[in-house]
Structures are given as C-alpha cells and as structure tokens.
N, C-alpha and C positions, 0 to 999 in steps of 0.2 A: 504493499500499499504506500503510495507517495506521501511525502511529508508536506506539511503546510509551511508557509512563510512564517506563521506565528510559532510553530514548533521549532524551526531553525533559529529564530530569534531568541526564544526562550533558553535553548541549549547554550548559545553563545553568551547570553547575559549571565547564565548560571556560572560559567567559567570565567567570565570577565565582567564582573559586577559594575565596573565604572564605564563600560562601553556604551557608546552611542551606536545603535544598530539600525539598519534599514535593509530590508530584504524585499526583492522584487521577483515575482514569477515571470520570467522572460517569454515563455511560450504558452502559458495558460494550462500547462499540462501537469503541474506538480512535480516536474522532474528537472527542470532548468531554471536555475535562480541566479541572481546576481546579489551580492551582499556588500554593503559598505560598512565597515566597522572602524570606529575611532576610539582608541583607548590609550591611556597613559602606560598600560602594561606593555605596549609595543616599543616604548622609548628605548633606544639603544640596541634594538634587535634588528637583524636583516630582514628583509621582505620575506625571504623564505622562512625564517623562524616565526615571523608574524603569521604567515599562512598555516604553518605547522600548528601553532597555538589554536587557530580556529578549527582545523581539522580534528585536533585532539578534543576540542569542546564538543564536536559533534559525535564523538564516541564511536567511530568506526562506521558510521552510516554512509559516509562517502563511497560511491561506487556500488552501493547496494541500494538501500532505500532511497538515498539521495544521488541521483545520477550525475548531475552537473551543477557546480557552484562557481561562478566567477567572483573572485574576491578583490576588493579594494580595501586596503588596510592603511591606516596612518595614525600618528599621535595628534593630540589636540594642539590647536595653534597656540602660540605663546600669548596672544592677546585674549584668548577666551577659552 
C-alpha cells in the first residue's frame, strides 16, 4: 500500500523534530514524492549525509512502500 505525504512528513518530523518539512505527491499515485526539509541537524553535514538522515527516518521504506522520493535538504538561513 502506498504511503501518504502525511505519513512521510510524520516519519521525518519524528526523527528530525526541528525540521520544516513539505512533501508533494508528484504524480498523484502515492509512489512519487518530492520533499523539502530544512533542519539545523543538517548543519556541517554533506548533502549525502543529509539525505541518509532522511532515508534513515523513513525506516527502510524507500524502494519498497515508497518508490521514489526527490529530496531537497538545507539548513535554516542565518536570518531566520
């Protein structure tokens, strides 16, 4: 059964409580999503490490229940 955007967001927020998360269903099929995650937890980490943190938050669902997830990760701006 496909995951919902809300389920993806909930899992990410559980692992990264300070994160600002937005998830979009790209194809309307529950299988292809894009997520933008902004978290202080990413500071000082490479883009690969940031993405690994998100995949870890999803608890092994990538490639199974969740077919495709395009990620955009970043740290909060210094101004806000």
